C-alpha positions as CSV (number, residue, x, y, z in Angstrom):
1,M,16.8,212.1,29.8
2,L,14.4,215.2,31.3
3,T,15.6,219.1,30.9
4,P,15.8,221.0,33.9
5,D,12.5,222.5,33.3
6,Q,11.3,218.8,33.4
7,E,12.5,217.8,35.8
8,D,10.9,220.9,37.7
9,T,7.5,219.8,35.9
10,L,7.7,216.3,37.8
11,L,8.7,217.4,40.9
12,A,5.3,219.7,40.8
13,S,3.5,216.3,38.9
14,L,4.8,214.3,42.3
15,F,3.5,216.2,44.9
16,A,0.6,216.5,42.9
17,T,0.1,212.5,42.8
18,A,0.7,212.7,46.6
19,E,-1.6,214.8,47.6
20,A,-4.7,213.2,45.3
21,M,-3.9,209.8,46.8
22,Q,-3.9,211.8,50.2
23,Q,-0.5,210.7,50.9
24,Q,2.5,213.0,52.6
25,L,5.5,213.7,50.6
26,T,8.4,216.2,51.6
27,P,10.7,218.0,49.2
28,A,13.8,216.2,50.4
29,A,11.7,212.8,48.9
30,G,10.4,214.4,46.3
31,Q,14.0,215.4,44.7
32,L,15.3,212.1,45.6
33,M,12.2,210.5,43.5
34,V,13.2,213.0,40.3
35,Q,16.5,211.8,40.8
36,D,15.7,208.6,40.5
37,L,12.9,208.8,37.8
38,K,14.7,211.3,35.1
39,G,16.7,209.0,33.3
40,Y,12.9,208.4,31.5
41,D,11.1,210.4,29.1
42,E,8.4,212.8,30.3
43,P,5.4,211.3,28.2
44,V,6.4,207.6,29.9
45,L,6.5,209.2,33.3
46,T,3.3,211.5,33.0
47,A,1.3,208.1,31.7
48,A,2.9,205.9,34.7
49,L,2.1,208.6,37.3
50,Q,-1.5,208.4,36.3
51,A,-1.5,204.3,36.0
52,V,-0.3,205.2,39.6
53,R,-2.9,207.2,40.9
54,R,-5.8,204.9,39.2
55,E,-4.3,202.1,40.6
56,G,-4.2,203.4,44.3
57,G,-1.8,201.9,47.1
58,R,1.1,203.2,48.1
59,F,3.1,205.7,45.9
60,T,6.6,205.2,45.9
61,V,9.1,205.0,43.5
62,A,9.2,201.3,43.0
63,S,5.3,201.8,42.1
64,V,5.9,204.9,39.3
65,L,8.9,202.4,38.1
66,K,6.7,199.6,37.6
67,H,4.7,201.4,34.8
68,V,7.6,202.9,33.4
69,E,9.1,199.7,32.8
70,A,5.7,198.2,31.4
71,A,5.8,200.6,29.1
72,D,9.3,200.4,27.8
73,G,8.2,198.4,24.8
74,R,10.0,195.1,26.1
75,P,8.2,191.8,25.1
76,A,6.9,189.7,27.9
77,P,9.2,187.1,28.6
78,N,6.7,184.8,27.0
79,E,6.4,186.6,23.7
80,A,10.6,187.2,23.7
81,W,10.3,183.3,23.3
82,A,8.0,183.2,21.3
83,I,10.0,185.6,18.4
84,A,13.2,183.6,19.7
85,L,12.1,180.8,18.5
86,Q,11.2,182.2,14.9
87,S,14.9,183.5,15.2
88,F,15.9,179.6,15.0
89,D,14.9,179.5,11.7
90,E,17.5,180.6,9.2
91,T,14.2,181.6,6.5
92,E,12.8,184.3,8.8
93,T,13.2,187.5,9.4
94,V,13.4,188.7,13.0
95,L,13.1,191.8,14.7
96,M,15.0,191.2,18.1
97,T,15.8,193.4,21.2
98,P,19.4,192.6,22.5
99,E,18.0,191.0,25.2
100,I,16.1,188.8,23.1
101,Q,18.7,188.0,21.1
102,Q,21.1,187.4,23.8
103,A,19.2,185.2,25.7
104,A,18.6,183.5,22.4
105,A,22.2,182.6,21.7
106,A,22.5,181.1,25.3
107,A,19.8,178.9,24.9
108,A,20.3,177.9,21.2
109,P,23.3,174.8,22.2
110,V,20.4,173.3,23.8
111,F,17.2,173.8,21.6
112,D,17.7,170.7,19.7
113,G,17.9,168.3,22.0
114,D,15.9,169.9,24.6
115,K,13.6,172.4,23.6
116,I,12.2,172.1,27.1
117,G,15.5,173.2,28.8
118,A,16.5,175.8,26.0
119,R,13.0,177.7,26.8
120,M,14.1,177.6,30.7
121,T,17.5,179.1,30.1
122,F,16.2,181.9,27.6
123,L,13.7,182.6,30.1
124,A,16.2,183.0,32.7
125,T,18.6,184.5,30.7
126,Y,16.1,187.4,29.4
127,E,14.7,188.4,32.6
128,R,18.1,188.8,34.0
129,L,18.6,191.1,31.3
130,V,15.9,192.6,31.3
131,N,16.0,193.5,34.7
132,G,19.5,194.9,34.2
133,A,18.6,196.8,31.2
134,R,15.8,198.6,33.4
135,Q,17.5,199.2,36.7
136,Q,20.3,201.2,34.2
137,A,17.3,203.1,32.3
138,V,18.3,201.8,29.2
139,P,15.5,202.1,26.5
140,A,14.7,199.7,24.2
141,T,16.0,199.1,20.8
142,W,15.2,196.4,18.0
143,S,17.5,195.4,15.4
144,L,16.2,193.4,12.2
145,S,18.4,189.7,12.1
146,L,17.1,189.0,8.0
147,G,16.1,185.1,7.0
148,S,16.5,183.7,3.7
149,N,13.0,184.0,2.5
150,A,12.5,186.7,0.5
151,E,8.6,187.6,0.7
152,R,8.7,186.6,4.7
153,R,10.8,189.3,5.0
154,A,9.0,192.2,3.6
155,L,6.1,190.9,5.5
156,A,8.5,190.8,8.9
157,I,9.7,194.3,7.9
158,E,6.0,195.9,7.5
159,E,4.7,193.9,10.4
160,A,7.5,195.8,12.2
161,Q,6.5,198.9,11.3
162,R,2.7,198.2,12.3
163,L,3.7,197.0,15.6
164,G,6.0,200.5,16.2
165,R,9.1,198.6,16.6
166,L,10.3,199.9,13.3
167,P,10.0,203.8,12.3
168,A,8.6,204.3,8.5
169,P,11.5,205.9,7.4
170,A,13.3,202.5,8.5
171,A,11.1,200.4,7.0
172,Q,11.0,201.8,3.7
173,L,14.9,202.2,3.1
174,L,15.2,198.6,4.4
175,L,12.4,197.2,1.9
176,E,14.2,199.0,-0.8
177,Q,17.5,198.0,0.4
178,H,16.5,194.7,-0.3
179,A,14.6,195.7,-3.2
180,L,11.3,194.8,-2.1
181,A,8.1,196.8,-2.4
182,P,5.6,196.7,0.4
183,I,3.2,193.6,-0.2
184,T,-0.8,193.8,0.6
185,P,-2.9,190.4,0.5
186,A,-4.2,192.7,-2.1
187,G,-1.3,192.8,-4.1
188,R,-0.4,189.4,-3.1
189,A,-3.5,188.1,-5.4
190,I,-2.5,190.4,-8.4
191,V,0.8,189.1,-8.3
192,G,-0.3,185.4,-8.2
193,L,-3.0,185.6,-10.6
194,L,-0.6,187.8,-13.2
195,A,2.5,185.2,-13.0
196,G,-0.2,182.2,-12.3
197,P,0.4,179.4,-10.7
198,S,3.8,177.5,-10.7
199,N,4.6,173.6,-12.5
200,E,5.1,172.6,-9.2
201,R,2.3,173.4,-7.6
202,L,0.4,172.2,-10.5
203,L,2.0,169.0,-10.6
204,A,0.6,168.6,-7.0
205,L,-2.7,168.7,-8.5
206,T,-2.9,165.5,-11.1
207,T,-1.7,162.1,-11.3
208,D,-2.4,162.0,-14.9
209,P,1.4,160.6,-16.8
210,Q,0.8,163.0,-20.0
211,T,-0.2,166.1,-17.9
212,R,2.7,165.5,-15.6
213,E,5.0,165.0,-18.9
214,A,3.5,168.1,-20.5
215,L,4.1,170.1,-17.5
216,A,7.9,169.1,-17.6
217,K,8.3,169.8,-21.3
218,E,6.9,173.4,-20.2
219,S,9.4,173.8,-17.2
220,A,12.3,173.2,-19.6
221,G,11.1,175.4,-22.3
222,A,10.6,172.5,-24.3
223,A,7.9,172.5,-27.3
224,G,5.4,169.8,-28.4
225,V,2.8,169.9,-25.9
226,P,-0.9,168.3,-27.4
227,C,-3.9,171.2,-27.6
228,D,-5.6,168.8,-25.4
229,T,-2.8,168.4,-22.7
230,R,-2.6,172.4,-23.0
231,E,-6.4,172.5,-22.1
232,R,-5.9,170.5,-19.2
233,L,-3.0,172.5,-18.0
234,N,-5.0,175.6,-18.3
235,D,-8.0,173.6,-16.5
236,L,-5.5,173.2,-13.8
237,R,-4.3,176.7,-13.5
238,K,-8.1,178.2,-13.8
239,Q,-8.9,175.7,-10.2
240,L,-5.7,176.7,-8.5
241,R,-6.6,180.7,-9.3
242,R,-10.2,179.6,-7.8
243,R,-8.6,177.9,-4.6
244,D,-6.3,181.4,-3.9
245,K,-8.6,183.5,-4.2
246,A,-10.6,181.5,-2.0
247,K,-8.0,181.5,0.6
248,L,-7.1,185.3,0.7
249,R,-11.0,186.0,1.2
250,L,-11.3,183.4,3.8
251,R,-7.7,185.4,5.4
252,D,-9.4,188.9,4.8
253,R,-12.6,187.7,6.9
254,Q,-10.3,186.3,9.9
255,L,-8.7,190.0,9.7
256,R,-12.0,191.5,10.0
257,H,-13.5,189.3,13.0
258,E,-9.8,190.1,14.7
259,R,-10.5,193.5,14.2
260,E,-13.5,193.5,15.5
261,E,-12.5,191.4,18.7
262,M,-9.9,193.8,19.4
263,A,-11.9,196.8,19.1
264,Q,-14.3,195.4,21.2
265,R,-12.1,193.9,23.6
266,R,-10.8,198.0,23.9
267,A,-14.5,199.4,24.1
268,S,-14.7,196.8,27.4
269,T,-11.2,197.6,29.0
270,L,-12.0,201.7,28.3
271,E,-14.9,201.3,30.1
272,T,-14.0,199.4,33.1
273,I,-11.5,202.2,33.3
274,K,-14.1,204.8,32.9
275,E,-16.5,203.0,35.6
276,L,-13.2,202.3,38.1
277,E,-12.5,206.4,37.6
278,E,-16.0,206.9,38.6
279,T,-16.1,204.9,41.7
280,H,-12.7,206.1,42.7
281,H,-13.6,209.9,42.3
282,A,-17.0,208.9,44.0
C-alpha cells in the first residue's frame, strides 16, 4: 500500500511513462490509474513501469498490472502443479501458497484414479484462485507443510530460503525448532564418512551367507564375528564410501555446470535487453 507521498511519486511516473511512450495521459486518467495501482508496493510498480516502457504498445492499467502480477512471486500453473505433486507424498516437506494448497485439496480426491483429471482440476482451480487474489491485490504468501523425512525437511527449508520464498530468520528458526542444522553437500559427506554405511546398504552389496550373518549379528549387537568376516565387512564399507564420494563429486560437477548455464543464459538475456533498448532509443 502506497503512502500519500508515494502516490504523488507514482502519478509523476505515470505521466513520465506516457510521455516516453509518446502517449497522452490526462490528470483525471492519471488519478484513476493511481487509485487502481496504489495497493501494490512501490518497487514492484517501478519495475512494472520500466517493463511497460521497454515493451511498448498501449499504456494502460492492464499493461502495468500484467507485469505487477508476474512479479508477485506466485508460481506459474505448471510449476504450481509440480509443487502440488510433491505435497501428495507425506514424507516430503513442501512450501506452498494458499492457492496451491486449496487447488491441491480440490484435486486430491481424484488423484489416485485419474492423474490427468486431477491435473486439470488443479490447474482450473489454481488459475481461478490466483486471478481472484491478484484482482484484490492480495500479496503472495508461503507456508511450510512438514513431511516425515527429517533430512528432506531440512533440504526443503534451505531451498525455500535460497529461492527467497522464506526469509533467512524464519528458515533458521524452523531448522532449530525441528532440531535440524543446515545440511550442505560437504556436510552430508562428512556425516556419511563418520557414521559409516548402514548395515542395510551393506547387505545389498553381498550375497555371501557368512557376511550376511555377521551383519545380522552386528545389527543385533551380538559378539563373535570372525576376523576374516570382519575384514570383508570393512572392505564393503570402504567400497560404499568410495561410491558415495564419487556420487558427491558427480553431483558437484552437475551443480557447477547448471550454474554456468544459468549465468550464460542470464548474460544472453541482458545482452538482448540492451540491444532492444538501444534499438528503441535509436
